[in-house]
C-alpha positions in Angstrom: -27.8 -30.4 20.5 -26.9 -27.3 18.5 -24.0 -27.4 16.1 -21.4 -24.8 16.6 -17.7 -24.0 15.8 -15.0 -22.5 17.9 -13.6 -20.5 15.0 -15.3 -18.6 12.2 -14.6 -19.8 8.7 -12.3 -16.8 8.3 -10.3 -17.9 11.3 -10.2 -21.5 10.1 -9.0 -20.4 6.6 -6.3 -18.3 8.2 -5.2 -21.2 10.3 -5.0 -23.5 7.2 -3.1 -20.9 5.2 -0.6 -20.4 8.1 0.0 -24.1 8.2 0.2 -24.6 4.4 0.9 -21.4 2.4 0.8 -23.3 -0.9 -2.7 -24.7 -0.2 -5.0 -24.7 -3.2 -8.5 -23.1 -2.8 -10.0 -26.5 -3.5 -8.1 -28.1 -0.7 -8.8 -25.1 1.6 -12.5 -25.5 0.9 -12.4 -29.2 1.7 -10.5 -28.6 5.0 -12.9 -25.9 6.2 -16.0 -27.7 4.9 -17.2 -25.0 2.5 -17.5 -24.6 -1.3 -14.6 -23.6 -3.4 -16.4 -20.3 -4.2 -16.8 -19.5 -0.5 -13.1 -20.3 0.0 -12.2 -17.8 -2.8 -14.4 -15.2 -1.0 -12.8 -15.8 2.3 -9.3 -15.5 0.9 -10.3 -12.2 -0.9 -11.8 -10.9 2.4 -8.5 -11.7 4.3 -6.4 -10.2 1.5 -8.4 -7.0 1.4 -8.2 -6.7 5.1 -4.4 -7.1 4.9 -4.1 -10.3 6.9 -3.0 -12.3 3.8 -0.8 -11.4 1.0 -1.3 -13.5 -2.2 1.7 -14.1 -4.4 1.2 -15.5 -7.8 3.6 -18.3 -8.8 2.7 -19.4 -12.3 -0.8 -20.9 -12.1 -0.5 -21.3 -8.3 -0.7 -18.9 -5.4 1.3 -18.7 -2.3 -0.3 -17.1 0.7 1.6 -15.1 3.3 -0.3 -14.7 6.6 0.7 -11.4 8.2 1.2 -12.7 11.7 2.6 -9.4 13.1 -0.8 -7.6 12.7 -3.1 -7.1 15.6 -6.2 -9.1 16.0 -9.2 -7.4 14.2 -11.5 -7.6 17.2 -9.3 -8.4 20.1 -6.9 -6.6 22.5 -4.3 -4.5 20.8 -1.4 -6.2 22.7 -2.1 -9.6 20.9 -1.1 -10.3 17.3 -2.5 -12.7 14.9 0.7 -14.7 15.2 0.1 -15.1 19.0 -3.3 -16.8 18.3 -2.1 -18.9 15.4 0.9 -20.2 17.5 -1.5 -21.3 20.2 -3.7 -23.1 17.8 -1.1 -24.7 15.6 
């Protein structure tokens, strides 16, 4: 049987950050099942796309998921928050 996932790693990272905005990249990587470097890349992708705002707090980061934004590849009448609320 083939292995597959319902959500992409970007989607899984967004879901994790929405649930825990103070999540460390190391912990994000462990939850998603990827390397810490890949978690860094995912968060950078999401930040550059405007779906996550990264706020520096000393040595830690806090992540703010922009739930009001439309889905990147879905119908324009749905927001990221609509999907996250259904999944959380």
